[in-house]
C-alpha positions as CSV (number, residue, x, y, z in Angstrom):
1,A,26.1,10.6,-10.9
2,I,26.7,6.8,-10.2
3,A,30.2,7.1,-11.2
4,V,30.5,9.8,-8.6
5,L,29.3,7.5,-6.1
6,A,31.2,4.7,-7.0
7,Q,34.6,6.7,-6.4
8,K,33.4,7.8,-3.4
9,A,32.4,4.7,-2.0
10,A,35.8,3.2,-3.2
11,T,38.1,5.8,-1.6
12,S,38.3,5.9,1.9
13,T,36.8,9.3,2.1
14,G,34.0,7.9,3.4
15,A,30.5,6.7,2.5
16,P,28.0,9.1,1.0
17,N,25.4,10.6,3.1
18,A,21.6,10.3,2.6
19,L,21.1,13.5,0.7
20,E,23.9,12.4,-2.1
21,L,22.5,8.8,-2.2
22,T,18.9,10.4,-2.9
23,L,20.1,13.3,-5.4
24,S,21.9,10.6,-7.6
25,A,19.2,8.4,-7.5
26,I,16.8,11.1,-8.9
27,A,19.6,12.3,-11.5
28,A,20.1,8.8,-12.7
29,A,16.1,8.0,-12.8
30,L,15.7,11.6,-14.8
31,A,18.6,10.5,-17.1
32,S,17.3,7.2,-17.8
33,F,13.7,8.5,-18.9
34,A,15.2,11.1,-21.1
35,V,17.5,8.5,-22.6
36,A,14.4,5.8,-23.0
37,Y,11.7,8.2,-23.7
38,S,13.7,11.4,-25.4
39,P,10.8,13.9,-24.9
40,G,12.8,16.1,-26.6
41,A,12.9,14.6,-29.7
42,K,9.4,13.4,-29.7
43,A,8.5,17.2,-29.2
44,R,10.4,18.1,-32.2
45,L,9.1,15.3,-34.4
46,H,5.4,16.4,-33.0
47,A,6.1,20.1,-34.0
48,Q,6.8,19.1,-37.7
49,L,4.3,16.7,-38.1
50,A,1.9,19.6,-37.0
51,S,3.8,22.3,-39.8
52,D,3.2,19.3,-42.3
53,F,-0.4,18.9,-41.4
54,R,-0.8,22.9,-41.4
55,K,0.5,23.0,-45.1
56,V,-2.2,20.3,-46.3
57,W,-4.8,22.5,-44.5
58,V,-3.5,25.6,-46.8
59,D,-3.6,23.4,-49.8
60,C,-7.5,22.5,-49.0
61,A,-8.4,25.9,-48.1
62,G,-6.6,27.3,-51.1
63,A,-8.6,24.6,-53.2
64,G,-12.2,26.2,-52.6
65,E,-15.2,24.8,-51.7
66,E,-15.6,22.9,-54.9
67,W,-13.3,19.9,-54.8
68,E,-13.2,17.6,-57.7
69,M,-11.8,13.7,-56.9
70,S,-8.0,15.0,-58.3
71,H,-7.8,17.3,-55.1
72,C,-9.4,14.8,-53.1
73,N,-6.5,12.3,-53.8
74,N,-3.8,15.0,-53.8
75,F,-4.7,15.9,-50.5
76,E,-5.0,12.4,-49.3
77,A,-1.4,11.8,-50.5
78,K,0.0,14.9,-49.0
79,A,-1.4,13.9,-45.5
80,L,0.0,10.3,-46.1
81,Q,3.1,11.9,-46.9
82,A,2.9,14.2,-43.8
83,E,2.0,11.1,-41.4
84,V,5.6,8.7,-43.0
85,G,7.9,10.3,-40.2
86,E,5.4,9.5,-37.2
87,P,5.4,7.0,-34.7
88,P,2.5,4.5,-34.5
89,A,-0.2,5.5,-32.6
90,L,-0.7,4.4,-28.9
91,G,-3.7,1.8,-29.4
92,A,-5.0,1.7,-25.7
93,L,-4.8,5.7,-25.4
94,V,-6.7,5.8,-29.4
95,V,-9.4,3.5,-27.8
96,Q,-9.7,5.2,-24.8
97,C,-10.6,8.1,-26.8
98,E,-12.9,6.5,-28.9
99,N,-14.7,5.0,-25.5
100,E,-15.0,8.9,-24.6
101,I,-16.4,9.9,-27.8
102,A,-18.8,7.2,-27.7
103,M,-20.0,8.0,-24.4
104,A,-20.2,11.5,-25.4
105,E,-22.4,10.9,-28.4
106,G,-24.8,8.5,-26.3
107,Q,-23.5,5.4,-27.9
108,P,-21.8,3.0,-25.1
109,E,-22.4,-0.3,-27.8
110,R,-19.5,1.2,-29.2
111,I,-17.3,1.2,-26.1
112,R,-14.0,-1.4,-26.0
113,L,-12.8,-2.8,-23.1
114,L,-9.0,-1.9,-22.2
115,R,-7.4,-4.6,-19.9
116,P,-5.8,-3.1,-16.6
117,H,-2.2,-3.2,-17.7
118,Q,-3.6,-1.2,-20.8
119,R,-5.2,1.4,-19.1
120,L,-2.3,1.8,-17.0
121,L,0.8,2.4,-19.7
122,R,-1.6,3.4,-22.2
123,H,0.2,6.7,-22.6
124,F,3.4,5.4,-22.7
125,W,3.3,2.0,-24.6
126,N,1.9,1.2,-27.9
127,F,-0.5,-1.7,-27.3
128,D,-2.1,-3.9,-30.3
129,T,-6.0,-3.4,-29.3
130,T,-7.2,-5.3,-32.6
131,R,-8.4,-7.8,-30.2
132,C,-10.5,-5.6,-27.6
133,K,-13.8,-6.7,-27.3
134,Y,-16.9,-4.8,-27.0
135,I,-18.8,-4.1,-24.3
136,D,-21.6,-6.2,-23.3
137,P,-25.2,-5.0,-24.6
138,S,-26.4,-5.5,-21.2
139,D,-23.8,-3.5,-19.3
140,A,-24.2,-1.0,-22.6
141,A,-27.7,-0.5,-21.8
142,K,-26.7,0.5,-17.9
143,L,-24.5,3.3,-19.5
144,R,-27.3,5.1,-21.5
145,P,-28.3,8.3,-20.1
146,R,-32.0,8.5,-18.7
147,A,-34.5,10.9,-20.4
148,P,-35.4,13.6,-18.1
149,P,-38.8,13.5,-16.3
150,H,-41.2,15.6,-18.5
151,A,-41.3,19.0,-17.7
152,T,-45.2,19.3,-17.6
153,E,-45.6,16.6,-14.4
154,G,-46.5,18.2,-11.5
155,H,-45.9,22.2,-12.5
156,A,-48.5,24.4,-12.5
157,G,-48.5,26.9,-15.3
158,G,-48.1,30.5,-14.5
């Protein structure tokens, strides 16, 4: 798209109109995104990873309900083997998910704080979150759900 625009600008046929510029810019942006993030390749990798973990699941189900330590070690080895080609987890996204689980379980003291740029780019960039601080205890106390009022207050029996 950029080459076509450059060729039109170099020739004497006239400058491209606004629609051509807009469409070319959109095409260039989409192509850049596809090259940089390669969503198709990531989707294939994700599908392969899901398939590998389903195979481990089949092995777990086939082993029955009584597992010996050798079974557990074998399952762990297979799970680790499935993760070999997996890209690193998106650290800030993992922290956000853990924070949401902590809130759902009523344990706000487990919340770790993300910086604004980490929250903004958590779906696209792998941030090192090992230094994320936990929420201040006084702030965690404010996030705790309040107990509902007792059902017997102010109600007549019937």
